[in-house]
MILUM-992709 format. One line per 4 residues: their letters; for each residue x, y, z of C-alpha. Coordinates in steps of 0.25 Angstrom, whole numbers. Example, Ala and Ser with C-alpha at 12.3 -4.5 7.8 and 13.67 -1.06 7.14 Angstrom:
residues 2
as = 49:-18:31 | 55:-4:29
end
This chain:
residues 331
xxxx = 412:487:385 | 410:472:388 | 401:467:399 | 407:464:413
xxxx = 406:450:418 | 403:445:432 | 408:432:437 | 401:426:449
xxxx = 410:416:455 | 407:405:466 | 415:393:471 | 410:382:462
xxxx = 405:368:462 | 407:354:455 | 400:353:442 | 392:341:447
xxxx = 390:334:460 | 399:323:456 | 412:318:463 | 420:321:450
xxxx = 415:335:448 | 416:338:463 | 430:333:463 | 434:342:451
xxxx = 428:354:458 | 434:351:472 | 448:349:465 | 447:363:459
xxxx = 442:369:472 | 452:363:481 | 464:366:472 | 462:381:474
xxxx = 473:386:483 | 464:396:488 | 454:385:493 | 465:376:499
xxxx = 478:383:501 | 486:371:506 | 499:367:498 | 496:360:485
xxxx = 506:349:489 | 498:346:501 | 484:349:496 | 483:342:482
xxxx = 486:328:487 | 475:330:498 | 466:336:488 | 468:325:477
xxxx = 471:314:486 | 460:315:496 | 450:326:494 | 447:325:479
xxxx = 445:310:481 | 436:311:493 | 428:324:493 | 422:325:479
xxxx = 412:313:482 | 408:319:495 | 406:333:489 | 399:328:477
xxxx = 389:321:486 | 387:334:493 | 386:342:480 | 376:332:474
xxxx = 367:334:487 | 365:349:484 | 368:350:469 | 354:355:465
xxxx = 352:364:477 | 347:375:479 | 334:371:471 | 332:385:466
xxxx = 345:385:458 | 342:373:448 | 353:367:439 | 363:356:439
xxxx = 375:364:444 | 380:365:459 | 372:374:467 | 383:384:468
xxxx = 384:386:453 | 369:386:451 | 367:397:461 | 379:405:456
xxxx = 372:405:442 | 359:410:448 | 367:421:455 | 374:425:442
xxxx = 360:425:435 | 355:434:446 | 367:443:445 | 367:444:430
xxxx = 352:449:431 | 356:460:441 | 368:465:433 | 361:464:419
xxxx = 367:462:406 | 379:471:408 | 386:460:415 | 389:445:412
xxxx = 388:436:424 | 394:423:425 | 397:413:436 | 410:405:439
xxxx = 414:395:450 | 428:395:456 | 429:380:455 | 421:372:445
xxxx = 411:377:435 | 408:387:429 | 423:391:431 | 428:405:432
xxxx = 436:403:419 | 423:398:411 | 415:410:417 | 426:420:414
xxxx = 426:415:399 | 411:416:399 | 412:431:403 | 423:433:393
xxxx = 414:427:382 | 404:437:386 | 414:449:384 | 416:452:398
xxxx = 430:458:400 | 427:463:414 | 423:452:424 | 419:454:439
xxxx = 420:442:448 | 411:440:459 | 415:428:468 | 402:424:475
xxxx = 409:423:489 | 404:434:499 | 417:433:507 | 431:433:501
xxxx = 440:421:503 | 452:417:496 | 446:403:494 | 434:409:487
xxxx = 435:423:481 | 450:424:479 | 449:410:472 | 439:416:462
xxxx = 450:427:459 | 460:416:457 | 450:408:448 | 447:420:439
xxxx = 462:423:438 | 465:408:434 | 454:408:424 | 460:421:417
xxxx = 474:416:418 | 475:411:403 | 467:423:398 | 475:434:390
xxxx = 463:443:391 | 457:444:405 | 445:452:410 | 444:464:420
xxxx = 441:458:433 | 434:462:446 | 432:453:458 | 422:454:470
xxxx = 430:450:483 | 418:449:493 | 404:454:497 | 403:448:511
xxxx = 400:461:518 | 391:467:507 | 378:471:514 | 369:466:503
xxxx = 376:452:505 | 373:453:520 | 359:457:517 | 357:445:507
xxxx = 362:435:517 | 353:441:528 | 341:440:519 | 344:426:515
xxxx = 344:422:530 | 331:428:533 | 324:422:520 | 329:408:523
xxxx = 326:409:538 | 312:414:535 | 309:400:528 | 312:392:541
xxxx = 303:389:552 | 314:391:562 | 324:401:566 | 339:398:567
xxxx = 346:400:580 | 358:405:572 | 363:407:558 | 377:402:554
xxxx = 384:409:542 | 392:398:537 | 404:402:527 | 413:393:520
xxxx = 425:390:528 | 440:393:525 | 452:388:531 | 456:397:543
xxxx = 470:398:537 | 465:406:525 | 459:416:534 | 472:416:542
xxxx = 479:420:529 | 470:432:527 | 457:427:520 | 446:436:524
xxxx = 435:426:522 | 432:423:537 | 431:438:540 | 422:440:528
xxxx = 413:429:532 | 412:433:547 | 409:448:542 | 397:442:533
xxxx = 391:435:545 | 393:448:554 | 386:457:544 | 375:447:542
xxxx = 373:446:557 | 372:461:558 | 363:462:546 | 353:452:552
xxxx = 354:456:567 | 360:443:571 | 369:440:583 | 382:432:581
xxxx = 375:420:587 | 364:421:577 | 373:422:565 | 387:418:564
xxxx = 398:413:554 | 403:399:553 | 412:392:542 | 409:379:534
xxxx = 415:370:524 | 429:368:530 | 438:358:523 | 451:351:528
xxxx = 459:351:541 | 462:366:542 | 455:375:551 | 444:383:544
xxxx = 436:395:548 | 427:393:560 | 417:391:566 | 414:380:557
xxxx = 399:379:552 | 398:364:554 | 404:364:568 | 395:376:572
xxxx = 382:369:568 | 386:357:575 | 388:365:588 | 376:374:587
xxxx = 365:365:592 | 373:362:605 | 372:377:608 | 357:378:606
xxxx = 357:383:592 | 348:373:585 | 343:380:573 | 353:386:563
xxxx = 354:393:549 | 366:393:541 | 369:403:530 | 382:403:521
xxxx = 385:418:518 | 398:414:511 | 391:406:500 | 384:414:489
xxxx = 377:402:484 | 373:389:490 | 383:377:487 | 388:364:493
xxxx = 393:371:505 | 379:377:508 | 369:367:503 | 376:355:508
xxxx = 386:358:519 | 377:368:526 | 363:364:522 | 365:349:523
xxxx = 377:345:531 | 377:357:541 | 363:355:544 | 364:340:546
xxxx = 375:343:556 | 368:354:563 | 356:345:565 | 364:333:569
xxxx = 370:342:580 | 357:346:586 | 352:357:577 | 337:358:575
xxxx = 336:367:562 | 346:371:551 | 345:379:539 | 355:383:528
xxxx = 352:397:522 | 354:397:507 | 365:406:501 | 362:419:494
xxxx = 362:411:481 | 353:419:471 | 345:427:481 | 341:440:475
xxxx = 349:448:486 | 361:440:483 | 360:442:468 | 358:457:470
xxxx = 371:457:479 | 379:450:469 | 375:459:457 | 377:471:466
xxxx = 391:466:470 | 395:464:455 | 389:478:451 | 395:486:462
xxxx = 408:479:465 | 412:472:452 | 405:478:440 | 406:493:443
xxx = 411:501:431 | 409:488:422 | 394:490:420
end
């Protein structure tokens, strides 16, 4: 019997911090109907006529500023890709030679199709897909389902497939988050007045149509609060990275940080439990932009808590999720 394959999938990044590569990446990302559900007759002229003419240069500049961060993951790929490779290496070590582990990005490289081909070449006829999104959303996890389907469309012979839907409430995930907070705060010479759990935003309309993302994010924060013995004022959820004129999930991270100093909250820590690996949205949007805004509005101390990345507890979790929920009966 052939070895099973495990595919770890994350969102993706440009191939380089250039405007050209960033434009190509954004075009693929923003063409996904699960990401932008607006009619293509309306959306495509906006995307190609405005956004892809203006945004790539700005985004490329942001990528360039964080391209080689975090330093503990060396290489010349985007942080998200380098960290995902480190995660795959750690998961492979834990699962052993009985499984072939590959990574893929939903947008950009390595593509889902390329990685499925790599697993096929290794003889994998059974493939488990683990989207690296703790909370389910149509724009993330379901889009990975779509991406796998599209990659297999032209194949006459397709593998047996299994998918992981979410792990937002797994006690080991909550424990790993809590440990990451404690470890990071122990390196500081100050104590935060409050901790924000900042999740990537989603248009409110998507949740109104039935997307469970918001409830799963809030449940993650609730479980973390209970585990750490915090009050709601000491640890609560906000949402970042809104885009366009639509109403997005609230409270907004940036607006919350701007308002906090006026209420006497001058020292803040922000963690991002919806991101399995540090990326542009954590390293630049939160650790740089959000910090600057908070300090400009009267804050005194700010820290961004790194994502779980390749922490031992995180690698143990991912390996155990694969073993218990995806590979049962295949090993």
